[in-house]
C-alpha positions, 0 to 999 in steps of 0.5 A: 616788914618781912622781906620779900623772897621767892620762897615766900611769894603769894600773888594776886592777879586782879583783872576787871571783866569787860572793863570799858563796857561794864564801866559804861554800863555802870555809868548808864543804867539803860545799858545794863543787861544789854550787849554793848560794844565800846568803840574808839573816837568821839561820838560822831564815829559812833554815829557813823557806825550806826549809819553804816558805810566804810567806817563800819568795816574798819572800826573795831571794838575796844571792849565787849560787854559780858552780854555781847560775848555770849553771842561770840563777840570779842574785843578787837573784832570789827564792828561788821563782824560783831553785828553779824553775830549780835545784830542788837549790839549797842555801840558806845564811844569810849571815854578814856577819862572815865576809865582812868578815874575808875582805875584810880579808885580801883588802885586806891582800894588795893593799896590798903592790902600791900605796898607791892602793887603793880599796874599791869594795864588799865584794867589789871594789876598784880598784888603781892601779899607777904607770907610768913614762913612760920605760918602753914601754906594753906593758912597763907592761901586762906588769908589771900582768899579772904583778901580777894573776897574783901576786894571784890566786895569793896569794888561793888560798894565803892566803884559799882555793882555792875563792875566785876573782876576775876582774881587769880591767886598763886605762887608767881605772877605767871600762874596768878594771871593764868588762874585769873583767866580760868573763871570769868566773869567774877571768878576766883581761882587758886593755883597753890603750887607747882604740881597743881600748876602743871596739871592746869597747864596740861589742860589748856592750849598753848596760847591760853597763857600770857607770853605765847601769842599766835606767832610763837604758837605757830613756831612751836606747832611747826616743831611738833609741839602742841601742848605744854606736856610736849613742850616739857619734853624738849631739851633747853638747848633745843629751845635756846637754838630755836628761840634764842633767849626766849627759849628759857622763858618757854622752858620755865613756862611749861614748868610753872616757873616765873621769877619776875618781880611784882614791880610797884610804881616807885621801883619802875625803871626809867622811861625808855621811849615815848610813842604814839600810833594811829589807825586810820578809819579808811585806806589813804594815800593822801599826802596832806592827810598823812602829814597832818596825822603824823604831825599830830602824833609828834606834837603829842609825843613832844608834849609828853616829853616836856611834861616829863622833862625829857628830850630824845634823839632817836626817832622811829617811824613806821606804817602799815599798808592796806590789808592785802589777803595774799601778801607774803612775808618779804624783807628788804634792806637793813634800813627798812623792813616789810613784815607780815604773815599771809592775811596780815597787815604789812608795813615798813619802819626805820629809825634815824638820829637827830639832836636831842629835842622835845619839840614836836616839829623837830620830831615830825621833820625826822619822821617825815624824812623816814616816811618819804624814804620808805613810802612807795605811794601805796595806800596805808591804814596805820602810821606811828612814831616814837622817840628813844635815847631819852635824857633829862632836860634839867639841868640845861644851859640857857640859850642866849639866842633870841630866836631860841628864847622866843620859840621856848616861850611860845611852846611854854605858852601853848602847853599852858593853854592846852593843859588848861583847856584841852589838847590841841586848843592851840595848834599849828595852822596845818592841823586846823582841817585835820 
């Protein structure tokens, strides 16, 4: 097979349109052609949103259908905002198993066209097609367009007629992703070279490209940079002084340069950390409720660690306070950090080191100590925990202590039952009322 080089790159970015919503419309014909919003949580949360109350104010849309987007509804928008724009929006509880199964079928289609397939998220991926140097560039792109059209057709045939994707084709990942975002839904856009890339960049806003979010855009604007053409006028040294190493990324981005590889699953780096966080559907300072949520998160983390035969030693816990529209950026000591811009959620976080473990209770105890050391009894709306500094648990020394052997046997039994019957079929007593 012809070796991959930057000189011979040809990359497709495939992105499902309104993924969760269209998968729901595909599964339920009664939803087709109607504005649909997918929300998190089980069916009872959807019912709560239909009835009204505080949960309506706090619930956000995980996805909006094409029909809902025509009213201005966006993914991540709170339900009350979406209803204000589109009173007839239909709320559907999300189903992660359904979406993962659809993604597997999607990836199986793409694997037929190249071994260089990178799953960028649950609903988008990169596919690198090998170019032959002896073939004219236009012919290579013609071949890529033909492959893209076949992929679109197979998605319709093998996944469903409602599900569509937008495909961008270019000479690197950054430009392929940008191309895929230019024409939605069901688009197909080609950016064949750097000259065309610069023309496209000069026609869009700074934050329309992957890698420039609201904060980076604001910092660029504060420097008097409001377009990519202006960004290209800034010397690299100035960008490095203002943005450190990310200055090089911005310098390259303005010129349509991106050397990052398409990384298939078999070339992925080892896992660096495992974590979970939970956004509560109401503000709370109830210590029992917070404790239950944190324990559930640490149990999930521990299950993932054991499933991957890993253990970790650095525990990081963080939380966000209830929204305060007047809050300003403030910093505390090095061990804790309160951060946020005006009108954003403010929070704190800290990490600590423990002995290597994949026991949920050990992780919880470390996270609980962190939380208590930072929390000032304010109401919170999100809490998260992660563990890093991971290492394989095998090979390991077998413990001869009866207490340790008993605990290991219990954990293995609980994992076996939860694997068979579902998460938290067996759980600690304190979680029964969570």
